[in-house]
C-alpha positions as CSV (number, residue, x, y, z in Angstrom):
1,M,10.9,5.9,21.6
2,K,12.0,8.0,18.6
3,I,11.0,6.4,15.3
4,L,12.0,7.7,11.8
5,H,10.0,6.3,8.9
6,A,11.2,6.6,5.3
7,T,8.9,6.3,2.3
8,A,8.7,7.4,-1.4
9,E,5.0,8.4,-1.0
10,L,2.9,9.6,1.9
11,H,-0.8,10.3,2.1
12,P,-2.1,13.1,1.8
13,F,1.0,14.6,0.2
14,S,1.7,12.0,-2.5
15,K,0.1,8.7,-3.4
16,T,0.0,6.0,-6.0
17,G,-1.2,3.1,-3.8
18,G,-1.5,1.6,-0.4
19,L,2.1,2.3,0.6
20,A,1.2,6.0,1.1
21,D,-1.8,5.1,3.3
22,M,0.0,2.5,5.4
23,V,3.0,4.7,6.4
24,A,0.8,7.7,7.1
25,A,-1.6,5.6,9.3
26,L,1.2,3.8,11.1
27,G,3.1,7.0,11.9
28,K,-0.1,8.7,13.1
29,S,-1.0,5.7,15.4
30,Q,2.5,5.5,16.9
31,A,2.5,9.3,17.6
32,A,-0.9,8.9,19.3
33,E,0.6,6.2,21.5
34,G,3.2,8.7,22.7
35,H,6.2,7.9,20.5
36,E,8.1,10.7,18.8
37,V,7.7,10.0,15.1
38,G,9.3,11.5,12.0
39,I,8.6,10.5,8.4
40,V,11.0,11.3,5.6
41,T,9.6,11.7,2.1
42,P,10.3,13.7,-1.1
43,L,8.9,17.1,-1.7
44,Y,7.2,16.4,-5.0
45,H,5.7,19.0,-7.3
46,G,2.7,20.8,-5.9
47,I,3.1,19.8,-2.2
48,R,4.4,23.2,-1.1
49,A,1.5,25.0,-2.8
50,R,-1.0,22.7,-1.1
51,F,0.6,22.8,2.3
52,P,2.0,26.4,2.7
53,D,2.8,25.8,6.4
54,L,6.0,24.0,5.6
55,E,9.0,25.4,7.5
56,Y,12.7,25.4,6.6
57,S,15.6,25.5,9.0
58,D,19.3,25.9,8.5
59,Y,19.8,22.1,8.3
60,E,20.8,20.8,4.9
61,V,21.5,17.4,3.4
62,L,24.8,17.1,1.5
63,V,25.8,13.7,0.3
64,P,28.2,12.2,-2.3
65,M,26.6,10.8,-5.4
66,G,29.5,9.1,-7.2
67,D,32.1,11.8,-8.1
68,E,29.8,14.7,-7.2
69,H,28.0,16.0,-4.1
70,V,24.3,16.8,-4.1
71,S,22.5,18.9,-1.6
72,A,18.9,19.3,-0.5
73,R,17.0,21.5,1.8
74,V,14.7,19.9,4.3
75,A,11.3,21.3,5.0
76,T,9.3,20.2,8.0
77,L,5.6,20.0,8.7
78,K,4.2,19.3,12.2
79,R,1.1,17.1,11.8
80,S,0.5,16.6,15.6
81,E,2.4,17.0,18.8
82,N,4.5,13.9,18.2
83,L,4.5,13.6,14.4
84,T,6.8,15.6,12.1
85,I,7.1,15.2,8.3
86,F,10.6,15.8,6.8
87,F,10.3,16.7,3.1
88,I,13.5,16.3,1.0
89,D,13.5,19.4,-1.2
90,Q,15.7,18.5,-4.2
91,P,13.9,20.0,-7.3
92,H,16.1,18.2,-9.9
93,Y,15.0,14.8,-8.5
94,Y,11.5,15.4,-7.3
95,D,9.9,18.5,-8.8
96,R,8.2,16.5,-11.6
97,S,4.7,15.9,-12.9
98,A,4.6,12.4,-11.5
99,L,6.2,10.3,-8.8
100,Y,7.8,7.5,-10.7
101,A,6.9,7.6,-14.4
102,E,5.1,9.5,-17.1
103,D,2.9,7.8,-19.8
104,N,3.7,4.5,-18.2
105,V,7.5,5.0,-18.8
106,E,9.6,5.0,-15.7
107,Y,11.9,7.9,-15.2
108,A,15.4,6.9,-16.5
109,D,17.1,8.2,-13.3
110,N,14.9,6.6,-10.7
111,H,17.9,4.7,-9.4
112,E,19.6,8.0,-8.7
113,R,16.6,9.7,-7.3
114,F,16.1,6.9,-4.7
115,I,19.7,6.4,-3.9
116,F,19.7,10.1,-3.0
117,L,16.6,9.7,-0.9
118,A,18.1,6.8,1.0
119,K,21.3,8.8,1.6
120,A,19.2,11.7,2.8
121,V,17.4,9.5,5.3
122,A,20.7,8.2,6.7
123,H,22.1,11.7,6.8
124,I,19.0,12.9,8.9
125,A,19.4,9.8,11.2
126,Q,23.1,10.8,11.9
127,Y,23.2,14.6,11.8
128,H,19.7,16.0,12.5
129,S,18.6,16.8,16.0
130,F,15.8,14.2,15.8
131,K,18.2,11.4,16.7
132,P,16.0,8.3,16.1
133,D,16.2,5.0,18.0
134,I,14.6,3.1,15.1
135,V,14.8,3.9,11.4
136,H,12.0,2.2,9.4
137,P,12.3,2.3,5.6
138,H,9.4,1.1,3.5
139,D,9.8,-0.8,0.2
140,W,12.6,-0.7,-2.4
141,H,12.8,3.0,-2.9
142,V,14.5,3.4,0.4
143,G,15.9,-0.1,0.6
144,M,19.5,1.1,0.6
145,V,19.0,2.9,4.0
146,P,20.1,0.0,6.2
147,V,23.4,-0.5,4.3
148,F,24.1,3.3,4.3
149,L,23.4,3.4,8.1
150,K,25.8,0.5,8.8
151,H,28.5,1.9,6.4
152,Q,28.3,5.4,8.0
153,A,28.7,3.7,11.4
154,I,31.9,1.9,10.3
155,L,33.4,5.1,8.8
156,S,32.7,7.4,11.7
157,G,32.3,5.2,14.8
158,W,28.8,6.5,15.1
159,R,26.3,4.2,16.8
160,A,23.7,3.8,14.2
161,P,20.0,3.3,15.1
162,Q,18.4,-0.1,14.6
163,S,16.6,-0.6,11.3
164,V,13.4,-2.3,10.4
165,V,12.4,-2.7,6.7
166,T,8.9,-3.4,5.6
167,I,8.3,-5.2,2.3
168,H,5.0,-4.0,0.9
169,N,5.3,-5.8,-2.5
170,L,8.3,-8.1,-3.3
171,A,7.6,-7.9,-7.0
172,Y,9.0,-4.3,-7.0
173,Q,12.7,-4.5,-6.0
174,G,14.7,-1.6,-7.5
175,H,16.8,-3.9,-9.7
176,Y,19.3,-1.8,-11.8
177,P,22.5,-2.3,-13.8
178,A,25.7,-2.2,-11.7
179,D,27.2,0.4,-14.0
180,P,26.6,3.3,-13.2
181,V,24.3,2.5,-10.2
182,F,26.8,1.0,-7.8
183,G,29.2,3.9,-8.3
184,L,26.5,6.3,-7.1
185,T,26.2,4.5,-3.8
186,N,29.8,5.3,-2.8
187,L,30.0,2.0,-1.0
188,P,33.2,-0.1,-0.9
189,A,33.7,-2.6,-3.7
190,D,33.5,-5.6,-1.3
191,L,29.8,-4.9,-0.7
192,F,29.1,-5.6,-4.4
193,S,28.9,-9.4,-3.8
194,P,26.3,-12.1,-3.4
195,S,26.3,-11.5,0.3
196,G,25.8,-7.8,-0.2
197,V,23.9,-5.6,-2.7
198,E,24.8,-7.6,-5.9
199,F,22.0,-9.6,-7.5
200,Y,22.8,-11.5,-10.7
201,G,25.4,-9.0,-11.7
202,D,23.2,-6.0,-10.9
203,V,22.3,-3.9,-7.9
204,N,19.1,-4.8,-6.0
205,F,17.8,-2.2,-3.6
206,L,15.3,-4.5,-1.8
207,K,17.9,-7.3,-1.5
208,A,20.2,-4.7,0.3
209,A,17.3,-4.0,2.7
210,I,16.8,-7.7,3.4
211,I,20.5,-8.4,4.0
212,Y,21.3,-5.3,6.1
213,A,18.2,-4.5,8.1
214,D,18.0,-5.6,11.7
215,A,14.4,-6.8,11.3
216,I,12.2,-7.4,8.3
217,T,8.4,-7.2,8.2
218,T,5.8,-7.8,5.6
219,V,2.2,-6.5,5.5
220,S,0.4,-9.7,6.4
221,P,1.3,-13.1,8.0
222,R,0.4,-15.2,5.0
223,Y,2.5,-13.0,2.7
224,A,5.4,-13.5,5.0
225,R,5.1,-17.2,4.5
226,E,4.5,-16.9,0.7
227,I,7.6,-14.9,-0.1
228,C,9.7,-17.7,1.3
229,T,8.5,-19.9,-1.5
230,E,9.7,-20.0,-5.1
231,E,6.2,-19.2,-6.4
232,F,5.9,-15.9,-4.6
233,G,9.6,-15.1,-3.8
234,C,10.3,-13.2,-7.1
235,S,13.8,-14.8,-7.1
236,L,14.6,-13.4,-3.7
237,D,13.2,-16.3,-1.8
238,P,16.7,-17.9,-1.1
239,V,17.8,-14.6,0.4
240,I,14.6,-14.3,2.5
241,R,14.9,-17.9,3.7
242,E,18.4,-17.2,5.0
243,R,16.9,-14.3,7.0
244,V,13.6,-15.9,8.0
245,G,14.5,-15.6,11.7
246,K,14.3,-11.8,11.3
247,L,11.0,-11.9,9.3
248,T,7.5,-11.1,10.8
249,G,4.2,-10.7,9.0
250,I,2.0,-8.0,10.4
251,L,-1.4,-7.3,8.9
252,N,-1.9,-3.6,8.0
253,G,-4.6,-1.7,9.8
254,V,-7.2,0.8,8.6
255,D,-7.4,4.5,9.4
256,Y,-11.0,4.6,10.6
257,D,-10.8,8.3,11.1
258,E,-10.9,8.5,7.3
259,W,-12.5,5.2,6.2
260,N,-15.7,5.2,8.1
261,T,-19.4,5.5,7.3
262,H,-20.6,7.9,10.0
263,N,-18.3,10.9,9.6
264,N,-17.2,10.8,6.0
265,I,-16.9,14.0,4.0
266,H,-17.1,12.0,0.7
267,L,-20.6,10.5,1.5
268,H,-23.9,12.4,1.4
269,H,-25.6,9.8,3.5
270,H,-24.0,8.4,6.7
271,Y,-24.9,5.1,8.1
272,S,-23.9,2.5,10.7
273,V,-24.4,-1.2,11.5
274,S,-27.6,-0.4,13.4
275,K,-28.9,2.3,10.9
276,M,-28.4,1.0,7.3
277,A,-30.8,3.2,5.4
278,G,-28.0,5.5,4.4
279,K,-26.2,2.7,2.6
280,T,-29.2,2.2,0.3
281,K,-29.3,5.9,-0.4
282,N,-25.6,5.9,-1.2
283,K,-26.2,3.1,-3.6
284,L,-29.0,4.9,-5.5
285,E,-26.9,8.1,-5.6
286,L,-23.9,6.1,-7.0
287,Q,-26.0,4.6,-9.7
288,H,-27.3,8.1,-10.6
289,E,-23.8,9.6,-10.6
290,L,-22.5,6.8,-12.9
291,G,-25.4,6.8,-15.2
292,L,-26.8,3.4,-14.2
293,P,-30.5,2.6,-13.6
294,E,-31.4,3.6,-10.1
295,R,-32.5,0.3,-8.6
296,E,-32.3,-0.7,-4.9
297,D,-33.0,-4.4,-5.7
298,V,-30.2,-5.1,-8.2
299,P,-26.9,-6.5,-6.8
300,L,-24.2,-3.8,-7.4
301,I,-20.6,-5.1,-7.6
302,G,-17.8,-2.6,-7.4
303,T,-14.0,-2.5,-7.6
304,V,-11.3,0.2,-7.2
305,T,-8.0,-1.1,-8.4
306,R,-4.8,-0.6,-10.4
307,L,-5.4,-2.1,-13.8
308,T,-2.5,-4.6,-13.7
309,H,-2.0,-8.3,-14.2
310,Q,-1.3,-8.7,-10.5
311,K,-4.8,-7.4,-9.6
312,G,-6.5,-10.1,-11.6
313,C,-8.2,-7.6,-14.0
314,E,-8.3,-10.2,-16.8
315,L,-10.2,-12.5,-14.5
316,I,-12.8,-9.8,-13.9
317,L,-13.2,-9.2,-17.6
318,G,-13.7,-12.9,-18.3
319,A,-16.2,-13.3,-15.4
320,M,-18.2,-10.2,-16.5
321,E,-18.5,-11.5,-20.0
322,E,-20.3,-14.5,-18.6
323,L,-22.2,-12.9,-15.8
324,L,-23.7,-9.8,-17.4
325,A,-26.5,-11.8,-18.8
326,R,-27.8,-11.8,-15.2
327,D,-29.5,-8.9,-13.5
328,I,-26.5,-7.3,-12.0
329,Q,-24.5,-4.0,-12.2
330,F,-20.8,-3.6,-12.2
331,V,-18.7,-0.4,-11.5
332,L,-15.0,0.0,-11.8
333,L,-12.6,2.8,-10.9
334,G,-9.0,2.4,-11.9
335,S,-6.1,3.1,-14.2
336,G,-3.0,1.4,-15.4
337,D,-2.4,-0.9,-18.4
338,P,-3.7,0.9,-21.5
339,G,-5.1,-2.4,-22.9
340,L,-7.0,-3.1,-19.8
341,Q,-8.3,0.5,-19.6
342,K,-9.7,0.1,-23.1
343,A,-11.1,-3.4,-22.4
344,F,-13.1,-2.1,-19.4
345,Y,-14.2,1.0,-21.3
346,D,-15.4,-1.2,-24.2
347,L,-17.3,-3.4,-21.7
348,S,-19.1,-0.3,-20.5
349,I,-20.0,0.8,-24.0
350,R,-21.5,-2.6,-24.8
351,H,-23.4,-2.8,-21.6
352,P,-24.3,0.8,-20.7
353,D,-27.2,-0.2,-18.4
354,K,-25.1,-2.6,-16.4
355,V,-21.5,-1.4,-16.4
356,C,-19.7,1.8,-15.7
357,A,-15.9,2.1,-16.0
358,R,-14.2,5.3,-14.7
359,I,-10.6,5.4,-15.8
360,G,-8.4,7.4,-13.4
361,F,-7.9,8.1,-9.7
362,D,-10.7,9.8,-7.7
363,L,-10.5,9.4,-3.9
364,A,-14.0,10.7,-3.2
365,L,-15.5,8.4,-5.8
366,S,-13.6,5.5,-4.3
367,H,-15.4,6.1,-1.0
368,R,-18.7,6.3,-2.7
369,I,-18.1,3.0,-4.6
370,E,-17.2,1.4,-1.3
371,A,-20.4,2.7,0.3
372,G,-22.8,2.2,-2.6
373,S,-21.7,-1.3,-3.6
374,D,-23.1,-4.6,-2.3
375,F,-20.0,-6.6,-3.1
376,F,-16.4,-5.7,-3.8
377,L,-14.1,-7.7,-6.2
378,M,-10.4,-8.3,-5.4
379,P,-9.3,-11.4,-7.4
380,S,-5.6,-10.6,-7.1
381,R,-3.1,-13.1,-8.2
382,F,-1.0,-12.1,-5.2
383,E,-1.8,-9.5,-2.6
384,P,0.7,-8.7,0.1
385,C,-1.9,-7.1,2.3
386,G,-4.6,-5.2,0.4
387,L,-6.6,-2.4,2.0
388,N,-9.7,-2.2,-0.1
389,Q,-11.1,-5.4,1.3
390,M,-10.8,-4.0,4.8
391,Y,-12.3,-0.7,3.7
392,S,-15.2,-2.7,2.2
393,L,-15.8,-4.7,5.4
394,R,-16.2,-1.5,7.4
395,F,-18.5,-0.1,4.7
396,G,-20.7,-3.3,4.8
397,T,-19.7,-4.2,1.3
398,L,-18.9,-7.9,1.2
399,P,-15.5,-8.6,-0.4
400,I,-15.1,-11.4,-3.0
401,V,-11.4,-12.2,-2.9
402,R,-8.8,-14.8,-4.0
403,R,-7.3,-16.8,-1.2
404,T,-3.9,-15.2,-1.1
405,G,-1.8,-12.9,1.2
406,G,-3.6,-10.4,3.3
407,L,-6.9,-11.2,1.6
408,D,-6.8,-14.6,3.2
409,D,-5.8,-13.1,6.5
410,S,-8.6,-10.5,6.7
411,V,-11.7,-12.1,5.0
412,I,-13.6,-15.1,6.5
413,D,-15.6,-17.3,4.1
414,P,-18.7,-19.2,5.3
415,R,-16.9,-22.5,4.8
416,E,-14.3,-21.5,7.3
417,D,-16.6,-20.2,10.1
418,A,-20.2,-19.5,9.2
419,A,-20.9,-17.7,12.5
420,V,-18.4,-14.9,11.8
421,A,-18.2,-15.0,7.9
422,N,-17.8,-11.6,6.3
423,G,-17.0,-12.4,2.6
424,I,-16.4,-14.9,0.0
425,K,-13.0,-16.5,-1.0
426,F,-12.0,-18.6,-4.0
427,D,-9.0,-20.4,-5.2
428,G,-7.4,-20.6,-8.7
429,C,-6.1,-18.0,-11.2
430,S,-8.8,-18.2,-13.9
431,A,-12.2,-16.6,-14.6
432,G,-14.1,-19.9,-13.8
433,P,-13.5,-19.9,-10.0
434,L,-14.3,-16.2,-9.8
435,V,-17.5,-16.7,-11.7
436,K,-18.5,-19.4,-9.1
437,A,-17.7,-17.0,-6.3
438,I,-19.8,-14.2,-7.7
439,R,-22.6,-16.7,-8.3
440,K,-22.4,-17.6,-4.6
441,A,-22.6,-13.9,-3.8
442,L,-25.7,-13.5,-5.9
443,V,-27.4,-16.3,-4.1
444,L,-26.3,-14.8,-0.8
445,Y,-27.8,-11.5,-1.9
446,G,-31.2,-13.2,-2.2
447,E,-30.9,-14.7,1.3
448,K,-31.7,-11.4,3.1
449,D,-31.2,-12.6,6.7
450,L,-27.9,-14.3,6.0
451,F,-26.8,-11.3,3.9
452,K,-27.6,-9.0,6.8
453,T,-25.7,-11.2,9.3
454,M,-22.6,-11.2,7.1
455,R,-22.8,-7.5,6.7
456,T,-23.0,-7.1,10.5
457,N,-19.9,-9.3,10.8
458,A,-18.1,-7.3,8.2
459,M,-18.9,-3.9,9.7
460,T,-17.9,-5.0,13.3
461,A,-14.5,-6.5,12.3
462,D,-11.7,-4.6,13.9
463,F,-8.6,-3.8,11.8
464,S,-7.7,-0.6,13.8
465,W,-4.1,0.6,13.5
466,R,-3.6,0.7,17.3
467,K,-3.5,-3.2,17.3
468,T,-1.1,-3.2,14.4
469,A,1.1,-0.5,15.9
470,V,1.6,-2.5,19.1
471,K,3.1,-5.4,17.1
472,Y,5.6,-3.0,15.5
473,E,6.5,-1.6,18.9
474,K,7.3,-5.1,20.1
475,I,9.7,-5.6,17.2
476,Y,11.4,-2.2,17.9
477,Q,11.7,-3.0,21.6
478,T,13.2,-6.4,21.0
479,L,15.9,-4.7,18.8
480,L,16.6,-2.0,21.4
481,N,16.8,-4.6,24.2
482,G,19.0,-6.7,22.0
């Protein structure tokens, strides 16, 4: 099977969050299973310098953008025998200092940048020698791909490939004013309607994906159910309910080649479920690196997160104000909302022996926090899948999570099944329930045998991508047999 993924970001070339990890790992896993996989993504600033093996051919994308035509070169990079990355080299759109925004201000032409990306994907699907059976766009940035595929098929008689769209986070939709955005699509006027790409008088890229894709997936089973409700549907729930027969929730996997404790370039001390001494050493080194007292006996709670309302950061702040009277340590790595950045920094200044807040993104440090912590906080208000809780499980760092989305699908609380419990869950969107959950964790930390059992359960849980890739393959095959 020939599969063409499309994404606005892709690890290790570009990344702001889990989208980049997911598409990279899924493509890698599918290629390992023998499928021929291509991934289309922008050539952002700095990629060519970091990956000089990029190759160019004579193939070029040329598509209409309103009254003009815009072109792009396409660079390719072979990652394995069956995996090729197609980089859209359009400097005006993508050669910038950031992917989507600068100083927390979105680029004013993001609508144009990603309409072009979606058109480039459709162009490759039709005209490049790759000739995919399945085109699989991810999230709103490439949400217009399915409608462009179907429109091109109508115009030319071309038999378009089947399309599968994955919704990684319904809260981000690509919702833009009809003027000038719809004109840039070059679609016929009748598609700007409630049954098409129109949404409350505007253009909605993700709605277009939901309407025109042949199949829809989300990144966890619970999130697939949640987005059909008014509470989590972000105003698109009526549209999703109309297409619910095409909707499947598939829990993301983890790339254990990268996120492991025994062969990890970011860790100085390797360890495994049967040899845990290295975890203690990593904890002591993390405390030293972050300027905290080096103590093996103190419970160390960590988090690596985007500092946003969605991630429940205010809940963490409220809980820590109450809990720091106890003998604990807390470390945070993240960036985002300036007010939240300042609040966590101020917390570390007031409690220098108990709190360290590192503002920014640091991949190596995120691995060391996962390895050195005893517990990992993820009190998200909603979480389509989440990856850090699954990283934490493999690292023997018990997750403390709110019961929502993929967090609920991947973490097992002792109240659910004590024999296989691997973390702690709580309900509610306030600091109080989180405080109670952390208190349970602190009690658990003192129960050494139980704590060890839960760590073993955590480290032996299997969220490998091979299992996940098989579920996507079944969806593809159903469409092709259709």
